CHARMM-style PDB file with segment names, atoms N, HN, CA, C and O in Angstrom:
ATOM      1  N   MET     1      -5.157  -1.856  16.178  1.00  0.00      PROA
ATOM      2  CA  MET     1      -6.074  -0.776  15.915  1.00  0.00      PROA
ATOM      3  C   MET     1      -5.368   0.543  16.183  1.00  0.00      PROA
ATOM      4  O   MET     1      -4.673   0.696  17.188  1.00  0.00      PROA
ATOM      5  N   ASP     2      -5.547   1.458  15.307  1.00  0.00      PROA
ATOM      6  HN  ASP     2      -6.112   1.333  14.491  1.00  0.00      PROA
ATOM      7  CA  ASP     2      -4.942   2.777  15.397  1.00  0.00      PROA
ATOM      8  C   ASP     2      -5.667   3.612  16.446  1.00  0.00      PROA
ATOM      9  O   ASP     2      -6.891   3.733  16.407  1.00  0.00      PROA
ATOM     10  N   LYS     3      -4.913   4.189  17.385  1.00  0.00      PROA
ATOM     11  HN  LYS     3      -3.918   4.091  17.417  1.00  0.00      PROA
ATOM     12  CA  LYS     3      -5.517   5.016  18.431  1.00  0.00      PROA
ATOM     13  C   LYS     3      -5.915   6.372  17.850  1.00  0.00      PROA
ATOM     14  O   LYS     3      -5.156   6.995  17.108  1.00  0.00      PROA
ATOM     15  N   LEU     4      -7.095   6.801  18.196  1.00  0.00      PROA
ATOM     16  HN  LEU     4      -7.712   6.295  18.799  1.00  0.00      PROA
ATOM     17  CA  LEU     4      -7.585   8.088  17.732  1.00  0.00      PROA
ATOM     18  C   LEU     4      -6.967   9.194  18.577  1.00  0.00      PROA
ATOM     19  O   LEU     4      -7.021   9.151  19.806  1.00  0.00      PROA
ATOM     20  N   GLU     5      -6.391  10.163  17.924  1.00  0.00      PROA
ATOM     21  HN  GLU     5      -6.347  10.197  16.926  1.00  0.00      PROA
ATOM     22  CA  GLU     5      -5.886  11.342  18.610  1.00  0.00      PROA
ATOM     23  C   GLU     5      -6.665  12.531  18.081  1.00  0.00      PROA
ATOM     24  O   GLU     5      -6.591  12.870  16.900  1.00  0.00      PROA
ATOM     25  N   ILE     6      -7.401  13.147  18.964  1.00  0.00      PROA
ATOM     26  HN  ILE     6      -7.461  12.871  19.923  1.00  0.00      PROA
ATOM     27  CA  ILE     6      -8.174  14.308  18.554  1.00  0.00      PROA
ATOM     28  C   ILE     6      -7.331  15.540  18.811  1.00  0.00      PROA
ATOM     29  O   ILE     6      -6.944  15.839  19.941  1.00  0.00      PROA
ATOM     30  N   LYS     7      -7.066  16.235  17.736  1.00  0.00      PROA
ATOM     31  HN  LYS     7      -7.381  15.992  16.818  1.00  0.00      PROA
ATOM     32  CA  LYS     7      -6.278  17.453  17.851  1.00  0.00      PROA
ATOM     33  C   LYS     7      -6.918  18.505  16.968  1.00  0.00      PROA
ATOM     34  O   LYS     7      -7.758  18.198  16.123  1.00  0.00      PROA
ATOM     35  N   GLY     8      -6.524  19.711  17.166  1.00  0.00      PROA
ATOM     36  HN  GLY     8      -5.841  19.960  17.853  1.00  0.00      PROA
ATOM     37  CA  GLY     8      -7.140  20.790  16.399  1.00  0.00      PROA
ATOM     38  C   GLY     8      -8.389  21.289  17.101  1.00  0.00      PROA
ATOM     39  O   GLY     8      -8.561  21.095  18.305  1.00  0.00      PROA
ATOM     40  N   ASN     9      -9.242  21.922  16.351  1.00  0.00      PROA
ATOM     41  HN  ASN     9      -9.102  22.080  15.374  1.00  0.00      PROA
ATOM     42  CA  ASN     9     -10.431  22.537  16.915  1.00  0.00      PROA
ATOM     43  C   ASN     9     -11.581  21.531  16.931  1.00  0.00      PROA
ATOM     44  O   ASN     9     -12.187  21.260  15.895  1.00  0.00      PROA
ATOM     45  N   TRP    10     -11.880  20.979  18.113  1.00  0.00      PROA
ATOM     46  HN  TRP    10     -11.388  21.200  18.955  1.00  0.00      PROA
ATOM     47  CA  TRP    10     -12.922  19.971  18.236  1.00  0.00      PROA
ATOM     48  C   TRP    10     -14.275  20.533  17.811  1.00  0.00      PROA
ATOM     49  O   TRP    10     -15.096  19.793  17.268  1.00  0.00      PROA
ATOM     50  N   ASN    11     -14.530  21.806  18.040  1.00  0.00      PROA
ATOM     51  HN  ASN    11     -13.863  22.408  18.481  1.00  0.00      PROA
ATOM     52  CA  ASN    11     -15.822  22.379  17.661  1.00  0.00      PROA
ATOM     53  C   ASN    11     -16.047  22.316  16.155  1.00  0.00      PROA
ATOM     54  O   ASN    11     -17.171  22.088  15.707  1.00  0.00      PROA
ATOM     55  N   VAL    12     -14.993  22.514  15.372  1.00  0.00      PROA
ATOM     56  HN  VAL    12     -14.080  22.698  15.736  1.00  0.00      PROA
ATOM     57  CA  VAL    12     -15.106  22.417  13.913  1.00  0.00      PROA
ATOM     58  C   VAL    12     -15.390  20.974  13.507  1.00  0.00      PROA
ATOM     59  O   VAL    12     -16.265  20.718  12.680  1.00  0.00      PROA
ATOM     60  N   ILE    13     -14.650  20.034  14.088  1.00  0.00      PROA
ATOM     61  HN  ILE    13     -13.939  20.242  14.760  1.00  0.00      PROA
ATOM     62  CA  ILE    13     -14.850  18.619  13.789  1.00  0.00      PROA
ATOM     63  C   ILE    13     -16.266  18.196  14.176  1.00  0.00      PROA
ATOM     64  O   ILE    13     -16.947  17.495  13.428  1.00  0.00      PROA
ATOM     65  N   LYS    14     -16.688  18.632  15.348  1.00  0.00      PROA
ATOM     66  HN  LYS    14     -16.135  19.201  15.956  1.00  0.00      PROA
ATOM     67  CA  LYS    14     -18.025  18.307  15.839  1.00  0.00      PROA
ATOM     68  C   LYS    14     -19.094  18.827  14.876  1.00  0.00      PROA
ATOM     69  O   LYS    14     -20.062  18.123  14.590  1.00  0.00      PROA
ATOM     70  N   GLY    15     -18.930  20.029  14.384  1.00  0.00      PROA
ATOM     71  HN  GLY    15     -18.143  20.602  14.616  1.00  0.00      PROA
ATOM     72  CA  GLY    15     -19.877  20.607  13.439  1.00  0.00      PROA
ATOM     73  C   GLY    15     -19.948  19.802  12.149  1.00  0.00      PROA
ATOM     74  O   GLY    15     -21.033  19.585  11.609  1.00  0.00      PROA
ATOM     75  N   LYS    16     -18.809  19.363  11.659  1.00  0.00      PROA
ATOM     76  HN  LYS    16     -17.928  19.539  12.098  1.00  0.00      PROA
ATOM     77  CA  LYS    16     -18.779  18.558  10.435  1.00  0.00      PROA
ATOM     78  C   LYS    16     -19.451  17.205  10.651  1.00  0.00      PROA
ATOM     79  O   LYS    16     -20.161  16.716   9.772  1.00  0.00      PROA
ATOM     80  N   LEU    17     -19.228  16.600  11.817  1.00  0.00      PROA
ATOM     81  HN  LEU    17     -18.651  16.997  12.530  1.00  0.00      PROA
ATOM     82  CA  LEU    17     -19.885  15.327  12.121  1.00  0.00      PROA
ATOM     83  C   LEU    17     -21.396  15.506  12.200  1.00  0.00      PROA
ATOM     84  O   LEU    17     -22.148  14.657  11.721  1.00  0.00      PROA
ATOM     85  N   LYS    18     -21.844  16.602  12.800  1.00  0.00      PROA
ATOM     86  HN  LYS    18     -21.234  17.292  13.189  1.00  0.00      PROA
ATOM     87  CA  LYS    18     -23.283  16.858  12.902  1.00  0.00      PROA
ATOM     88  C   LYS    18     -23.900  17.108  11.533  1.00  0.00      PROA
ATOM     89  O   LYS    18     -25.054  16.749  11.300  1.00  0.00      PROA
ATOM     90  N   GLN    19     -23.138  17.725  10.619  1.00  0.00      PROA
ATOM     91  HN  GLN    19     -22.200  18.016  10.809  1.00  0.00      PROA
ATOM     92  CA  GLN    19     -23.632  17.922   9.260  1.00  0.00      PROA
ATOM     93  C   GLN    19     -23.793  16.587   8.545  1.00  0.00      PROA
ATOM     94  O   GLN    19     -24.788  16.358   7.857  1.00  0.00      PROA
ATOM     95  N   GLU    20     -22.811  15.711   8.713  1.00  0.00      PROA
ATOM     96  HN  GLU    20     -22.004  15.898   9.272  1.00  0.00      PROA
ATOM     97  CA  GLU    20     -22.847  14.423   8.028  1.00  0.00      PROA
ATOM     98  C   GLU    20     -23.863  13.469   8.644  1.00  0.00      PROA
ATOM     99  O   GLU    20     -24.566  12.749   7.935  1.00  0.00      PROA
ATOM    100  N   TYR    21     -23.930  13.474   9.956  1.00  0.00      PROA
ATOM    101  HN  TYR    21     -23.359  14.059  10.532  1.00  0.00      PROA
ATOM    102  CA  TYR    21     -24.842  12.589  10.683  1.00  0.00      PROA
ATOM    103  C   TYR    21     -25.803  13.468  11.480  1.00  0.00      PROA
ATOM    104  O   TYR    21     -25.540  13.801  12.636  1.00  0.00      PROA
ATOM    105  N   GLY    22     -26.899  13.832  10.862  1.00  0.00      PROA
ATOM    106  HN  GLY    22     -27.113  13.561   9.923  1.00  0.00      PROA
ATOM    107  CA  GLY    22     -27.837  14.796  11.433  1.00  0.00      PROA
ATOM    108  C   GLY    22     -28.469  14.402  12.754  1.00  0.00      PROA
ATOM    109  O   GLY    22     -29.007  15.257  13.456  1.00  0.00      PROA
ATOM    110  N   ASN    23     -28.415  13.122  13.108  1.00  0.00      PROA
ATOM    111  HN  ASN    23     -27.977  12.428  12.537  1.00  0.00      PROA
ATOM    112  CA  ASN    23     -29.050  12.697  14.354  1.00  0.00      PROA
ATOM    113  C   ASN    23     -28.129  12.792  15.569  1.00  0.00      PROA
ATOM    114  O   ASN    23     -28.534  12.426  16.672  1.00  0.00      PROA
ATOM    115  N   LEU    24     -26.898  13.274  15.390  1.00  0.00      PROA
ATOM    116  HN  LEU    24     -26.568  13.571  14.494  1.00  0.00      PROA
ATOM    117  CA  LEU    24     -25.982  13.440  16.527  1.00  0.00      PROA
ATOM    118  C   LEU    24     -26.308  14.714  17.289  1.00  0.00      PROA
ATOM    119  O   LEU    24     -26.647  15.739  16.699  1.00  0.00      PROA
ATOM    120  N   THR    25     -26.199  14.633  18.606  1.00  0.00      PROA
ATOM    121  HN  THR    25     -25.924  13.800  19.086  1.00  0.00      PROA
ATOM    122  CA  THR    25     -26.448  15.790  19.462  1.00  0.00      PROA
ATOM    123  C   THR    25     -25.134  16.241  20.107  1.00  0.00      PROA
ATOM    124  O   THR    25     -24.117  15.553  20.019  1.00  0.00      PROA
ATOM    125  N   ASP    26     -25.174  17.401  20.752  1.00  0.00      PROA
ATOM    126  HN  ASP    26     -26.001  17.959  20.824  1.00  0.00      PROA
ATOM    127  CA  ASP    26     -23.996  17.875  21.483  1.00  0.00      PROA
ATOM    128  C   ASP    26     -23.594  16.881  22.572  1.00  0.00      PROA
ATOM    129  O   ASP    26     -22.405  16.682  22.821  1.00  0.00      PROA
ATOM    130  N   ASP    27     -24.581  16.256  23.221  1.00  0.00      PROA
ATOM    131  HN  ASP    27     -25.547  16.417  23.019  1.00  0.00      PROA
ATOM    132  CA  ASP    27     -24.271  15.256  24.251  1.00  0.00      PROA
ATOM    133  C   ASP    27     -23.535  14.059  23.667  1.00  0.00      PROA
ATOM    134  O   ASP    27     -22.618  13.524  24.291  1.00  0.00      PROA
ATOM    135  N   ASP    28     -23.938  13.638  22.466  1.00  0.00      PROA
ATOM    136  HN  ASP    28     -24.682  14.072  21.959  1.00  0.00      PROA
ATOM    137  CA  ASP    28     -23.261  12.518  21.804  1.00  0.00      PROA
ATOM    138  C   ASP    28     -21.806  12.862  21.515  1.00  0.00      PROA
ATOM    139  O   ASP    28     -20.941  11.986  21.525  1.00  0.00      PROA
ATOM    140  N   LEU    29     -21.539  14.131  21.258  1.00  0.00      PROA
ATOM    141  HN  LEU    29     -22.241  14.843  21.249  1.00  0.00      PROA
ATOM    142  CA  LEU    29     -20.223  14.568  20.813  1.00  0.00      PROA
ATOM    143  C   LEU    29     -19.402  15.248  21.905  1.00  0.00      PROA
ATOM    144  O   LEU    29     -18.428  15.942  21.612  1.00  0.00      PROA
ATOM    145  N   THR    30     -19.792  15.052  23.158  1.00  0.00      PROA
ATOM    146  HN  THR    30     -20.583  14.489  23.396  1.00  0.00      PROA
ATOM    147  CA  THR    30     -19.016  15.594  24.264  1.00  0.00      PROA
ATOM    148  C   THR    30     -17.684  14.867  24.334  1.00  0.00      PROA
ATOM    149  O   THR    30     -17.633  13.649  24.504  1.00  0.00      PROA
ATOM    150  N   TYR    31     -16.607  15.632  24.199  1.00  0.00      PROA
ATOM    151  HN  TYR    31     -16.649  16.622  24.061  1.00  0.00      PROA
ATOM    152  CA  TYR    31     -15.266  15.055  24.181  1.00  0.00      PROA
ATOM    153  C   TYR    31     -14.545  15.365  25.474  1.00  0.00      PROA
ATOM    154  O   TYR    31     -14.446  16.521  25.887  1.00  0.00      PROA
ATOM    155  N   ILE    32     -14.043  14.320  26.106  1.00  0.00      PROA
ATOM    156  HN  ILE    32     -14.124  13.381  25.771  1.00  0.00      PROA
ATOM    157  CA  ILE    32     -13.208  14.450  27.297  1.00  0.00      PROA
ATOM    158  C   ILE    32     -11.872  13.804  26.953  1.00  0.00      PROA
ATOM    159  O   ILE    32     -11.815  12.641  26.555  1.00  0.00      PROA
ATOM    160  N   GLU    33     -10.801  14.571  27.112  1.00  0.00      PROA
ATOM    161  HN  GLU    33     -10.847  15.517  27.435  1.00  0.00      PROA
ATOM    162  CA  GLU    33      -9.479  14.069  26.763  1.00  0.00      PROA
ATOM    163  C   GLU    33      -9.198  12.756  27.474  1.00  0.00      PROA
ATOM    164  O   GLU    33      -9.432  12.616  28.675  1.00  0.00      PROA
ATOM    165  N   GLY    34      -8.692  11.800  26.709  1.00  0.00      PROA
ATOM    166  HN  GLY    34      -8.502  11.914  25.734  1.00  0.00      PROA
ATOM    167  CA  GLY    34      -8.376  10.487  27.253  1.00  0.00      PROA
ATOM    168  C   GLY    34      -9.523   9.492  27.145  1.00  0.00      PROA
ATOM    169  O   GLY    34      -9.342   8.313  27.448  1.00  0.00      PROA
ATOM    170  N   GLN    35     -10.703   9.946  26.716  1.00  0.00      PROA
ATOM    171  HN  GLN    35     -10.849  10.904  26.469  1.00  0.00      PROA
ATOM    172  CA  GLN    35     -11.856   9.056  26.597  1.00  0.00      PROA
ATOM    173  C   GLN    35     -12.345   8.973  25.157  1.00  0.00      PROA
ATOM    174  O   GLN    35     -13.545   9.006  24.886  1.00  0.00      PROA
ATOM    175  N   GLU    36     -11.395   8.864  24.250  1.00  0.00      PROA
ATOM    176  HN  GLU    36     -10.420   8.838  24.470  1.00  0.00      PROA
ATOM    177  CA  GLU    36     -11.716   8.826  22.831  1.00  0.00      PROA
ATOM    178  C   GLU    36     -12.544   7.602  22.458  1.00  0.00      PROA
ATOM    179  O   GLU    36     -13.458   7.699  21.639  1.00  0.00      PROA
ATOM    180  N   GLU    37     -12.233   6.451  23.052  1.00  0.00      PROA
ATOM    181  HN  GLU    37     -11.491   6.372  23.717  1.00  0.00      PROA
ATOM    182  CA  GLU    37     -12.974   5.225  22.730  1.00  0.00      PROA
ATOM    183  C   GLU    37     -14.429   5.327  23.167  1.00  0.00      PROA
ATOM    184  O   GLU    37     -15.324   4.836  22.480  1.00  0.00      PROA
ATOM    185  N   GLU    38     -14.663   5.960  24.301  1.00  0.00      PROA
ATOM    186  HN  GLU    38     -13.935   6.359  24.859  1.00  0.00      PROA
ATOM    187  CA  GLU    38     -16.043   6.167  24.765  1.00  0.00      PROA
ATOM    188  C   GLU    38     -16.800   7.063  23.783  1.00  0.00      PROA
ATOM    189  O   GLU    38     -17.955   6.795  23.452  1.00  0.00      PROA
ATOM    190  N   LEU    39     -16.145   8.122  23.324  1.00  0.00      PROA
ATOM    191  HN  LEU    39     -15.206   8.340  23.593  1.00  0.00      PROA
ATOM    192  CA  LEU    39     -16.735   9.025  22.335  1.00  0.00      PROA
ATOM    193  C   LEU    39     -17.088   8.259  21.063  1.00  0.00      PROA
ATOM    194  O   LEU    39     -18.197   8.387  20.545  1.00  0.00      PROA
ATOM    195  N   LEU    40     -16.148   7.468  20.564  1.00  0.00      PROA
ATOM    196  HN  LEU    40     -15.247   7.364  20.986  1.00  0.00      PROA
ATOM    197  CA  LEU    40     -16.397   6.677  19.357  1.00  0.00      PROA
ATOM    198  C   LEU    40     -17.547   5.703  19.561  1.00  0.00      PROA
ATOM    199  O   LEU    40     -18.354   5.497  18.655  1.00  0.00      PROA
ATOM    200  N   GLY    41     -17.625   5.115  20.723  1.00  0.00      PROA
ATOM    201  HN  GLY    41     -16.969   5.283  21.459  1.00  0.00      PROA
ATOM    202  CA  GLY    41     -18.711   4.180  21.025  1.00  0.00      PROA
ATOM    203  C   GLY    41     -20.064   4.854  20.988  1.00  0.00      PROA
ATOM    204  O   GLY    41     -21.019   4.294  20.450  1.00  0.00      PROA
ATOM    205  N   ARG    42     -20.165   6.051  21.552  1.00  0.00      PROA
ATOM    206  HN  ARG    42     -19.389   6.506  21.990  1.00  0.00      PROA
ATOM    207  CA  ARG    42     -21.436   6.794  21.530  1.00  0.00      PROA
ATOM    208  C   ARG    42     -21.844   7.125  20.101  1.00  0.00      PROA
ATOM    209  O   ARG    42     -23.000   6.952  19.714  1.00  0.00      PROA
ATOM    210  N   ILE    43     -20.877   7.604  19.324  1.00  0.00      PROA
ATOM    211  HN  ILE    43     -19.938   7.744  19.638  1.00  0.00      PROA
ATOM    212  CA  ILE    43     -21.184   7.968  17.937  1.00  0.00      PROA
ATOM    213  C   ILE    43     -21.568   6.718  17.151  1.00  0.00      PROA
ATOM    214  O   ILE    43     -22.543   6.732  16.400  1.00  0.00      PROA
ATOM    215  N   GLN    44     -20.816   5.652  17.317  1.00  0.00      PROA
ATOM    216  HN  GLN    44     -20.024   5.640  17.927  1.00  0.00      PROA
ATOM    217  CA  GLN    44     -21.078   4.407  16.595  1.00  0.00      PROA
ATOM    218  C   GLN    44     -22.483   3.889  16.903  1.00  0.00      PROA
ATOM    219  O   GLN    44     -23.209   3.474  16.000  1.00  0.00      PROA
ATOM    220  N   LYS    45     -22.851   3.915  18.150  1.00  0.00      PROA
ATOM    221  HN  LYS    45     -22.261   4.252  18.884  1.00  0.00      PROA
ATOM    222  CA  LYS    45     -24.175   3.435  18.557  1.00  0.00      PROA
ATOM    223  C   LYS    45     -25.278   4.259  17.895  1.00  0.00      PROA
ATOM    224  O   LYS    45     -26.304   3.719  17.481  1.00  0.00      PROA
ATOM    225  N   LYS    46     -25.062   5.553  17.801  1.00  0.00      PROA
ATOM    226  HN  LYS    46     -24.228   5.992  18.138  1.00  0.00      PROA
ATOM    227  CA  LYS    46     -26.079   6.459  17.269  1.00  0.00      PROA
ATOM    228  C   LYS    46     -26.191   6.377  15.744  1.00  0.00      PROA
ATOM    229  O   LYS    46     -27.301   6.402  15.213  1.00  0.00      PROA
ATOM    230  N   VAL    47     -25.065   6.278  15.032  1.00  0.00      PROA
ATOM    231  HN  VAL    47     -24.163   6.258  15.464  1.00  0.00      PROA
ATOM    232  CA  VAL    47     -25.116   6.335  13.571  1.00  0.00      PROA
ATOM    233  C   VAL    47     -24.965   4.959  12.915  1.00  0.00      PROA
ATOM    234  O   VAL    47     -25.228   4.822  11.720  1.00  0.00      PROA
ATOM    235  N   GLY    48     -24.553   3.950  13.662  1.00  0.00      PROA
ATOM    236  HN  GLY    48     -24.340   4.061  14.632  1.00  0.00      PROA
ATOM    237  CA  GLY    48     -24.480   2.598  13.133  1.00  0.00      PROA
ATOM    238  C   GLY    48     -23.381   2.363  12.116  1.00  0.00      PROA
ATOM    239  O   GLY    48     -23.567   1.597  11.170  1.00  0.00      PROA
ATOM    240  N   THR    49     -22.249   3.003  12.293  1.00  0.00      PROA
ATOM    241  HN  THR    49     -22.097   3.625  13.061  1.00  0.00      PROA
ATOM    242  CA  THR    49     -21.114   2.779  11.397  1.00  0.00      PROA
ATOM    243  C   THR    49     -19.952   2.197  12.195  1.00  0.00      PROA
ATOM    244  O   THR    49     -19.966   2.226  13.426  1.00  0.00      PROA
ATOM    245  N   GLU    50     -18.966   1.679  11.509  1.00  0.00      PROA
ATOM    246  HN  GLU    50     -18.956   1.656  10.510  1.00  0.00      PROA
ATOM    247  CA  GLU    50     -17.827   1.050  12.177  1.00  0.00      PROA
ATOM    248  C   GLU    50     -16.911   2.092  12.805  1.00  0.00      PROA
ATOM    249  O   GLU    50     -16.793   3.212  12.307  1.00  0.00      PROA
ATOM    250  N   LYS    51     -16.260   1.709  13.912  1.00  0.00      PROA
ATOM    251  HN  LYS    51     -16.356   0.799  14.317  1.00  0.00      PROA
ATOM    252  CA  LYS    51     -15.336   2.622  14.597  1.00  0.00      PROA
ATOM    253  C   LYS    51     -14.196   3.057  13.694  1.00  0.00      PROA
ATOM    254  O   LYS    51     -13.799   4.222  13.705  1.00  0.00      PROA
ATOM    255  N   GLU    52     -13.668   2.125  12.913  1.00  0.00      PROA
ATOM    256  HN  GLU    52     -13.991   1.178  12.904  1.00  0.00      PROA
ATOM    257  CA  GLU    52     -12.547   2.473  12.037  1.00  0.00      PROA
ATOM    258  C   GLU    52     -12.965   3.523  11.011  1.00  0.00      PROA
ATOM    259  O   GLU    52     -12.186   4.419  10.687  1.00  0.00      PROA
ATOM    260  N   ALA    53     -14.178   3.417  10.504  1.00  0.00      PROA
ATOM    261  HN  ALA    53     -14.811   2.688  10.767  1.00  0.00      PROA
ATOM    262  CA  ALA    53     -14.682   4.404   9.547  1.00  0.00      PROA
ATOM    263  C   ALA    53     -14.833   5.767  10.227  1.00  0.00      PROA
ATOM    264  O   ALA    53     -14.526   6.799   9.631  1.00  0.00      PROA
ATOM    265  N   LEU    54     -15.300   5.767  11.463  1.00  0.00      PROA
ATOM    266  HN  LEU    54     -15.549   4.928  11.948  1.00  0.00      PROA
ATOM    267  CA  LEU    54     -15.423   7.026  12.210  1.00  0.00      PROA
ATOM    268  C   LEU    54     -14.060   7.653  12.460  1.00  0.00      PROA
ATOM    269  O   LEU    54     -13.900   8.868  12.336  1.00  0.00      PROA
ATOM    270  N   LYS    55     -13.079   6.830  12.811  1.00  0.00      PROA
ATOM    271  HN  LYS    55     -13.208   5.844  12.912  1.00  0.00      PROA
ATOM    272  CA  LYS    55     -11.726   7.335  13.048  1.00  0.00      PROA
ATOM    273  C   LYS    55     -11.173   7.990  11.788  1.00  0.00      PROA
ATOM    274  O   LYS    55     -10.582   9.069  11.844  1.00  0.00      PROA
ATOM    275  N   ARG    56     -11.372   7.326  10.650  1.00  0.00      PROA
ATOM    276  HN  ARG    56     -11.852   6.450  10.604  1.00  0.00      PROA
ATOM    277  CA  ARG    56     -10.895   7.896   9.384  1.00  0.00      PROA
ATOM    278  C   ARG    56     -11.578   9.226   9.093  1.00  0.00      PROA
ATOM    279  O   ARG    56     -10.935  10.172   8.638  1.00  0.00      PROA
ATOM    280  N   LYS    57     -12.876   9.299   9.352  1.00  0.00      PROA
ATOM    281  HN  LYS    57     -13.399   8.530   9.722  1.00  0.00      PROA
ATOM    282  CA  LYS    57     -13.644  10.514   9.103  1.00  0.00      PROA
ATOM    283  C   LYS    57     -13.134  11.654   9.983  1.00  0.00      PROA
ATOM    284  O   LYS    57     -12.941  12.768   9.497  1.00  0.00      PROA
ATOM    285  N   ILE    58     -12.915  11.387  11.271  1.00  0.00      PROA
ATOM    286  HN  ILE    58     -13.073  10.481  11.666  1.00  0.00      PROA
ATOM    287  CA  ILE    58     -12.423  12.423  12.195  1.00  0.00      PROA
ATOM    288  C   ILE    58     -11.032  12.884  11.785  1.00  0.00      PROA
ATOM    289  O   ILE    58     -10.745  14.081  11.790  1.00  0.00      PROA
ATOM    290  N   LYS    59     -10.165  11.935  11.428  1.00  0.00      PROA
ATOM    291  HN  LYS    59     -10.398  10.962  11.424  1.00  0.00      PROA
ATOM    292  CA  LYS    59      -8.810  12.306  10.983  1.00  0.00      PROA
ATOM    293  C   LYS    59      -8.877  13.154   9.717  1.00  0.00      PROA
ATOM    294  O   LYS    59      -8.103  14.099   9.559  1.00  0.00      PROA
ATOM    295  N   GLU    60      -9.791  12.823   8.822  1.00  0.00      PROA
ATOM    296  HN  GLU    60     -10.420  12.056   8.951  1.00  0.00      PROA
ATOM    297  CA  GLU    60      -9.969  13.598   7.589  1.00  0.00      PROA
ATOM    298  C   GLU    60     -10.389  15.034   7.915  1.00  0.00      PROA
ATOM    299  O   GLU    60      -9.905  15.984   7.300  1.00  0.00      PROA
ATOM    300  N   TYR    61     -11.280  15.178   8.872  1.00  0.00      PROA
ATOM    301  HN  TYR    61     -11.673  14.406   9.371  1.00  0.00      PROA
ATOM    302  CA  TYR    61     -11.757  16.509   9.271  1.00  0.00      PROA
ATOM    303  C   TYR    61     -10.671  17.331   9.960  1.00  0.00      PROA
ATOM    304  O   TYR    61     -10.738  18.560   9.957  1.00  0.00      PROA
ATOM    305  N   GLN    62      -9.680  16.681  10.545  1.00  0.00      PROA
ATOM    306  HN  GLN    62      -9.625  15.683  10.548  1.00  0.00      PROA
ATOM    307  CA  GLN    62      -8.608  17.383  11.244  1.00  0.00      PROA
ATOM    308  C   GLN    62      -7.641  18.046  10.262  1.00  0.00      PROA
ATOM    309  O   GLN    62      -6.922  18.975  10.631  1.00  0.00      PROA
ATOM    310  N   ASN    63      -7.621  17.585   9.046  1.00  0.00      PROA
ATOM    311  HN  ASN    63      -8.205  16.830   8.746  1.00  0.00      PROA
ATOM    312  CA  ASN    63      -6.674  18.105   8.062  1.00  0.00      PROA
ATOM    313  C   ASN    63      -7.210  19.283   7.298  1.00  0.00      PROA
ATOM    314  OT1 ASN    63      -6.520  19.825   6.435  1.00  0.00      PROA
TER     315      ASN     63
END
């Protein structure tokens, strides 16, 4: 499994995720460096999509 590396402006990425998945809150998207898997787990639980799909989406938003 490819490790998620969050780089760039997290606030921009967070905003894009909230636009795509309207039920996400700021608490769901609280990012703490080194706890990427926990972040993905919270998002996955809330939106019901696969972790790999979320990783691809976040990487897409970083570019």
